[in-house]
C-alpha positions in Angstrom: 190.4 -55.5 -53.1 190.0 -51.9 -52.0 187.3 -49.7 -53.6 188.5 -46.5 -55.2 186.4 -43.5 -54.4 185.7 -40.5 -56.6 186.2 -37.0 -55.3 182.5 -36.5 -54.9 182.2 -39.6 -52.9 185.0 -38.5 -50.6 183.4 -35.1 -50.1 180.1 -36.8 -49.1 181.9 -39.1 -46.6 184.1 -36.4 -44.8 181.5 -33.6 -45.1 183.9 -31.0 -46.6 183.5 -29.1 -49.8 186.0 -29.6 -52.6 188.1 -26.5 -51.8 188.5 -27.4 -48.1 189.5 -30.9 -49.0 192.1 -29.7 -51.5 193.6 -27.3 -49.0 193.8 -30.1 -46.4 195.6 -32.4 -48.9 198.1 -29.6 -49.7 198.6 -29.0 -46.0 199.1 -32.7 -45.4 196.0 -32.9 -43.2 194.3 -35.4 -45.5 195.7 -38.3 -47.5 196.7 -37.4 -51.0 194.7 -39.0 -53.8 196.0 -41.5 -56.3 196.1 -40.2 -59.9 194.4 -42.3 -62.5 194.9 -40.4 -65.7 193.6 -37.0 -64.9 191.3 -38.2 -62.2 191.8 -38.3 -58.4 190.8 -41.4 -56.5 191.2 -42.4 -52.9 191.2 -45.9 -51.5 188.1 -46.4 -49.3 190.2 -47.9 -46.6 192.5 -44.8 -46.4 189.5 -42.5 -46.2 187.8 -44.6 -43.5 191.0 -44.7 -41.5 191.3 -40.9 -41.6 187.7 -40.5 -40.5 188.2 -43.0 -37.6 191.3 -41.1 -36.5 189.6 -37.7 -36.8 186.7 -39.0 -34.6 189.2 -40.4 -32.1 191.1 -37.1 -31.9 187.9 -35.2 -31.5 186.7 -37.5 -28.8 189.9 -37.1 -26.9 189.7 -33.3 -27.3 186.2 -33.4 -25.8 187.3 -35.6 -22.9 190.2 -33.1 -22.2 187.9 -30.1 -22.3 185.3 -31.8 -20.1 188.1 -32.6 -17.6 189.3 -29.0 -17.5 185.8 -27.7 -16.9 184.9 -30.2 -14.2 
């Protein structure tokens, strides 16, 4: 069973403030939360996958940049 994370827990994991995260959700740059009543919750696996993909993209960007400057 997947753990459901509270907003504060997601902010701590991804390192963004609440307003930045909300803008990213609206822009489709971060997974939308599930609504449980009037609360937002994210599946831990979804947040972890997003973080892994962001790290992979950043790593590829760094490799591309180092290749251009070499």
